[in-house]
N, C-alpha and C positions, 0 to 999 in steps of 0.2 A: 096047042096054041102057042104062038110066039109071044115074047115079052112086048113086042110092038103092038100086037092086037090087044093084049091085056091092058096096056096103058091107054090105048084108044077107047076101049070099053069104059074104063074108069073116067076118062075125060068126058065121054058122052053122058055119063051119069050126073055130072056137075051141071047145075042149072045155068043157062046162058046169062051172062052179066055178073055172075058171082065170082068172088075171088077165093082162091084156095092155095095151099102151099105144097111143096114137094113132100113134106112129111105125110100129108094125107094120102098122096099117091102111093108112097112106100108102104104105109100101113095097109091100104086096100090091096096092094099087090100081095103082101105077105098073108093077109087073111083070106082073100077071095081067089087068088091064083098062086097057091103055095108051090106047086111044081115049077111053074114058070119063074117065080121069084127065086127059088133055090138054084135052078139051072143058071139063071142070070148072074147071081152072086158068085156062083162057083167059077165063073169065067175070070174072076179076079183073085183066085186063090193064091197066086204067086205074089200078090201085093202084100205090103207090110200089114195092112188091116183090110182084108177082102170085103168085109161088110161095109165099112166106111167108104171104100172106093166104089163099090157097087151102088151104094145109095147116092153118092155124088154123081154117078153116071146116069141115074134115073132122070135127072134134070135134062140130060142130053136126049133121052128118049122122048120126053115131053116136048122138047123143042122141035121134034120132027113133025109135030101136029100144029103148024102155024095157023091152020084154018080153024082149029078148035081152042087153042090157048095162046095167050100173049104174055110174055114175061114182063112183069111190072118192074119199075125202077126202085122198088122197095124190097126189103127183106122181111120175112116173117120170123117171129119168135114164138116157137111152139114146141110141143112135146114130140120127141121122136119115138121110134118103136121100142126103145129101151127105157122109156119113161123119163128121160132126161130132156131138159129144155135147151134148145139151141137154135141158131139162125139157119134159115134155109130160103130157097127161092120162093117168091110170091108170084102167082099167076092169075090171070083173069080169063074166064071162059068166054069165048066169043062165038 
């Protein structure tokens, strides 16, 4: 399965009208689609911080689904996959 299809599946699981953030999508990718997640992150192995770069690019994957998710004008403050709290994009399921 492609990362694109995995992201689509995650978005389809979010209830219409609810807000969610990029950390949620990243956590679900790592947990539910580990092969796709690792393959995607490995594309950024030449970056200074491949994991950070890959996680930043997950937002671009979400953007491809404009019929399922809308980027909000706000940031979310939530826990990332490493247990640290940081800013990330906030989305609304449409």
